[in-house]
Backbone as JSON, one array per atom type, in Angstrom:
{
  "sequence": "XXXXXXXXXXXXXXXXXXXXXXXXXXXXXXXXXXXXXXXXXXXXXXXXXXXXXXXXXXXXXXXXXXXXXXXXXXXXXXXXXXXXXXXXXXXXXXXXXXXXXXXXXXXXXXXXXXX",
  "N": [[0.84, -1.18, 0.0], [0.52, 2.21, -0.79], [0.9, 5.3, 0.69], [-0.14, 8.46, 0.04], [0.73, 11.33, 1.15], [0.41, 13.96, 0.27], [-2.07, 13.9, -0.87], [-3.84, 13.61, 1.13], [-6.04, 15.27, 3.29], [-5.08, 18.04, 5.32], [-5.04, 18.11, 8.81], [-5.56, 20.48, 11.32], [-4.54, 20.83, 14.51], [-5.11, 22.44, 17.32], [-3.15, 23.24, 20.2], [-2.31, 20.57, 20.73], [-2.5, 17.64, 22.6], [-2.21, 19.17, 24.88], [-0.2, 20.89, 24.24], [1.68, 23.75, 22.91], [0.62, 26.32, 20.66], [-0.06, 25.13, 17.38], [-0.51, 21.91, 15.81], [0.03, 20.46, 12.75], [-1.21, 17.92, 10.67], [-1.0, 15.43, 8.18], [-2.84, 12.84, 7.98], [-3.05, 9.32, 7.94], [-5.34, 6.85, 8.76], [-6.3, 3.68, 9.66], [-8.29, 2.71, 11.22], [-7.16, 1.39, 13.26], [-4.32, 1.79, 13.31], [-2.09, 4.63, 13.08], [-0.51, 6.65, 10.69], [1.47, 9.3, 9.83], [2.34, 12.52, 8.39], [3.77, 15.09, 10.01], [3.74, 18.52, 11.17], [5.25, 21.11, 12.94], [5.04, 24.46, 13.7], [7.43, 27.17, 14.27], [8.17, 27.29, 17.71], [5.99, 25.76, 18.42], [4.49, 22.95, 20.13], [4.01, 19.46, 20.83], [2.13, 18.3, 23.36], [3.12, 16.78, 26.54], [2.59, 13.35, 26.73], [1.37, 10.01, 27.34], [2.0, 6.8, 26.0], [-0.07, 4.53, 26.37], [-1.23, 2.22, 25.19], [0.15, 1.79, 22.88], [3.08, 2.23, 20.79], [5.39, 4.71, 19.5], [6.94, 5.82, 16.55], [9.08, 8.18, 15.25], [10.34, 10.04, 12.56], [12.56, 12.48, 11.8], [12.33, 14.94, 9.35], [12.88, 17.63, 8.51], [14.05, 20.73, 9.94], [14.57, 21.7, 13.42], [14.49, 20.52, 16.76], [13.33, 19.58, 20.06], [13.14, 16.67, 21.98], [11.34, 15.52, 24.67], [11.4, 13.14, 27.14], [10.01, 10.67, 29.33], [10.61, 7.97, 31.22], [8.9, 4.98, 32.46], [9.9, 4.75, 35.07], [10.09, 7.31, 35.92], [12.26, 8.94, 35.34], [13.29, 11.81, 33.72], [14.32, 12.92, 30.43], [15.94, 15.1, 28.08], [16.52, 15.85, 24.75], [18.19, 17.19, 21.87], [16.9, 17.24, 18.53], [17.29, 16.54, 15.02], [17.25, 16.71, 11.37], [17.08, 13.46, 9.98], [17.21, 12.06, 12.35], [15.8, 9.38, 14.2], [13.18, 8.77, 16.3], [12.08, 6.89, 19.08], [9.37, 5.94, 20.98], [8.59, 3.82, 23.39], [5.87, 1.58, 24.22], [4.02, 2.5, 27.07], [5.68, 4.57, 27.81], [6.34, 8.12, 28.2], [6.2, 11.16, 26.36], [7.16, 14.25, 24.64], [7.22, 16.72, 22.03], [9.01, 19.42, 20.63], [9.29, 22.31, 18.55], [12.18, 23.98, 18.16], [13.33, 25.73, 16.45], [13.79, 29.06, 15.31], [12.76, 30.0, 12.9], [12.07, 27.96, 11.11], [9.9, 25.32, 10.11], [9.28, 22.27, 11.93], [9.36, 19.22, 10.56], [8.09, 15.96, 10.17], [7.79, 12.36, 9.88], [5.56, 10.0, 11.28], [4.61, 7.01, 13.02], [2.07, 5.3, 14.67], [1.44, 2.47, 15.88], [-1.15, 0.34, 17.02], [-0.91, -1.88, 19.74]],
  "CA": [[0.0, 0.0, 0.0], [1.24, 3.48, -0.84], [0.17, 6.41, 1.31], [0.27, 9.72, -0.59], [0.39, 12.37, 2.13], [-0.03, 15.18, -0.42], [-3.47, 13.74, -1.27], [-4.64, 13.53, 2.36], [-6.3, 16.59, 3.85], [-4.33, 18.4, 6.53], [-5.79, 18.43, 10.04], [-4.9, 21.45, 12.2], [-4.91, 20.47, 15.87], [-4.59, 23.43, 18.27], [-2.74, 22.81, 21.55], [-2.4, 19.1, 20.69], [-2.08, 16.96, 23.83], [-1.87, 20.2, 25.86], [0.97, 21.62, 23.78], [1.59, 25.16, 22.54], [0.32, 26.66, 19.26], [-0.83, 24.11, 16.68], [0.13, 20.78, 15.17], [-0.61, 20.14, 11.48], [-0.92, 16.52, 10.33], [-1.62, 14.73, 7.06], [-2.92, 11.59, 8.75], [-3.69, 8.1, 7.47], [-5.82, 6.05, 9.89], [-7.03, 2.52, 9.14], [-9.18, 2.24, 12.27], [-6.32, 0.86, 14.33], [-2.98, 2.38, 13.27], [-1.96, 5.96, 12.49], [0.75, 6.99, 10.03], [1.24, 10.68, 9.41], [3.38, 13.53, 8.22], [3.42, 16.16, 10.93], [4.48, 19.78, 11.07], [5.15, 22.05, 14.05], [5.6, 25.76, 13.37], [8.36, 27.58, 15.32], [7.61, 27.47, 19.05], [4.87, 24.84, 18.68], [4.82, 21.7, 20.81], [3.03, 18.41, 21.11], [2.23, 18.19, 24.82], [3.56, 15.54, 27.17], [1.52, 12.34, 26.74], [1.83, 8.64, 27.56], [1.53, 5.78, 25.07], [-0.55, 3.42, 27.21], [-1.53, 0.99, 24.43], [0.86, 1.85, 21.6], [4.38, 2.89, 20.78], [5.43, 5.69, 18.41], [8.22, 5.99, 15.86], [9.09, 9.48, 14.58], [11.53, 10.28, 11.76], [12.65, 13.92, 11.55], [12.66, 15.25, 7.96], [13.52, 18.94, 8.43], [13.89, 21.56, 11.13], [15.27, 21.3, 14.64], [13.6, 20.52, 17.9], [13.71, 18.92, 21.3], [12.26, 15.6, 22.45], [11.35, 15.33, 26.12], [10.91, 11.8, 27.41], [9.98, 10.24, 30.72], [10.42, 6.52, 31.32], [7.97, 4.62, 33.54], [10.51, 4.93, 36.39], [10.01, 8.72, 36.26], [13.46, 9.69, 34.98], [13.1, 12.6, 32.5], [15.48, 13.27, 29.6], [15.68, 16.05, 27.01], [17.56, 15.76, 23.73], [17.97, 17.91, 20.62], [16.66, 16.4, 17.37], [17.53, 17.2, 13.76], [16.92, 15.85, 10.24], [17.73, 12.15, 9.96], [17.02, 11.37, 13.63], [14.63, 8.53, 14.37], [12.83, 8.74, 17.72], [11.21, 5.76, 19.43], [8.73, 6.03, 22.29], [7.98, 2.52, 23.64], [4.6, 1.47, 24.94], [4.16, 2.78, 28.5], [6.54, 5.73, 28.04], [5.76, 9.45, 28.04], [7.1, 12.05, 25.61], [6.68, 15.5, 24.07], [8.1, 17.18, 20.96], [8.95, 20.88, 20.49], [10.08, 22.94, 17.51], [13.02, 25.01, 18.76], [13.86, 26.6, 15.4], [13.08, 30.34, 15.32], [12.2, 30.36, 11.6], [11.8, 26.81, 10.25], [8.99, 24.29, 10.62], [9.8, 20.93, 12.24], [8.54, 18.3, 9.77], [8.45, 14.58, 10.51], [6.87, 11.25, 9.67], [5.37, 9.23, 12.52], [3.72, 5.86, 12.99], [1.57, 4.91, 15.99], [0.71, 1.21, 15.72], [-1.77, -0.23, 18.23], [-0.26, -3.15, 20.08]],
  "C": [[0.88, 1.24, 0.0], [0.35, 4.55, -0.22], [0.72, 7.7, 0.69], [-0.19, 10.87, 0.32], [-0.09, 13.66, 1.47], [-1.49, 15.11, -0.85], [-4.4, 13.6, -0.07], [-4.86, 14.95, 2.86], [-5.52, 16.82, 5.13], [-5.28, 18.72, 7.67], [-4.96, 19.39, 10.87], [-5.43, 21.2, 13.61], [-4.31, 21.47, 16.85], [-4.26, 22.8, 19.62], [-2.83, 21.29, 21.72], [-1.75, 18.48, 21.94], [-1.65, 17.96, 24.91], [-0.66, 21.02, 25.48], [0.68, 23.07, 23.46], [1.34, 25.28, 21.04], [-0.46, 25.54, 18.6], [0.07, 23.07, 16.03], [-0.65, 20.5, 13.89], [-0.23, 18.72, 11.09], [-1.7, 16.09, 9.1], [-1.67, 13.28, 7.52], [-3.69, 10.49, 8.03], [-4.09, 7.31, 8.72], [-6.67, 4.92, 9.33], [-8.02, 1.96, 10.16], [-8.43, 1.69, 13.46], [-5.0, 1.61, 14.43], [-3.01, 3.76, 12.62], [-0.56, 6.12, 11.91], [0.55, 8.4, 9.5], [2.52, 11.45, 9.17], [2.93, 14.7, 9.08], [4.28, 17.38, 10.73], [4.18, 20.63, 12.3], [5.79, 23.36, 13.6], [6.57, 26.17, 14.5], [7.64, 27.86, 16.64], [6.47, 26.53, 19.39], [5.37, 23.56, 19.34], [3.66, 20.72, 20.72], [3.2, 18.16, 22.6], [2.66, 16.82, 25.3], [2.39, 14.57, 27.24], [2.14, 10.95, 26.83], [1.2, 7.71, 26.52], [1.15, 4.53, 25.87], [-0.74, 2.12, 26.43], [-0.88, 0.97, 23.05], [2.27, 2.37, 21.83], [4.3, 3.98, 19.72], [6.84, 5.76, 17.87], [8.11, 7.29, 15.07], [10.41, 9.63, 13.84], [11.55, 11.75, 11.36], [13.13, 14.16, 10.11], [13.38, 16.58, 7.83], [13.19, 19.74, 9.69], [14.67, 21.0, 12.3], [14.31, 21.4, 15.81], [14.2, 19.85, 19.11], [12.67, 17.85, 21.61], [12.44, 15.53, 23.97], [10.71, 13.98, 26.39], [10.92, 11.53, 28.91], [9.67, 8.76, 30.74], [9.45, 6.2, 32.45], [8.56, 4.79, 34.94], [10.54, 6.4, 36.81], [11.21, 9.55, 35.87], [13.25, 10.46, 33.68], [14.42, 12.82, 31.76], [15.01, 14.26, 28.54], [16.84, 15.96, 26.05], [17.18, 16.58, 22.51], [17.76, 16.89, 19.5], [16.85, 17.21, 16.1], [17.23, 16.23, 12.61], [17.77, 14.56, 10.24], [17.58, 11.39, 11.25], [15.74, 10.55, 13.6], [14.38, 8.38, 15.86], [11.89, 7.57, 17.97], [10.68, 5.96, 20.84], [8.03, 4.69, 22.53], [6.64, 2.62, 24.35], [4.86, 1.69, 26.43], [5.02, 3.99, 28.81], [5.8, 7.03, 27.71], [6.74, 10.33, 27.28], [6.36, 13.29, 25.12], [7.68, 15.91, 22.99], [7.9, 18.68, 20.78], [9.81, 21.33, 19.32], [10.86, 24.08, 18.14], [13.62, 25.96, 17.72], [13.09, 27.91, 15.39], [12.36, 30.65, 14.0], [11.75, 29.19, 10.74], [10.82, 25.85, 10.91], [9.75, 23.02, 10.94], [8.84, 19.96, 11.54], [9.03, 16.88, 10.02], [7.39, 13.6, 10.03], [6.75, 10.53, 11.0], [4.42, 8.08, 12.27], [3.38, 5.5, 14.43], [0.76, 3.62, 15.79], [0.1, 0.76, 17.05], [-1.14, -1.58, 18.48], [-1.19, -4.02, 20.88]]
}
């Protein structure tokens, strides 16, 4: 199956998961799994959220940002992300994503498979 993100309508999600500004997503959903191309404008964030019944894989295409993660043991980490980075949030973990670039959108592909 080929997913053509340019042919999927863009959803604008304000303050997604409690984040700042808005999250734009060209999202494929088959009733169980989500695969999408996402975009965060400068200063926008996806709020901290836990993957209780799924994991998430994110591949950064362009822009720069920060991933904030918190393992089930409560230990938080923050790391810079850039094009080519692949982020993995295992089932049961908590994370957030922020665009730290002052002028460039943070663009990424993500997959959230139900487990």
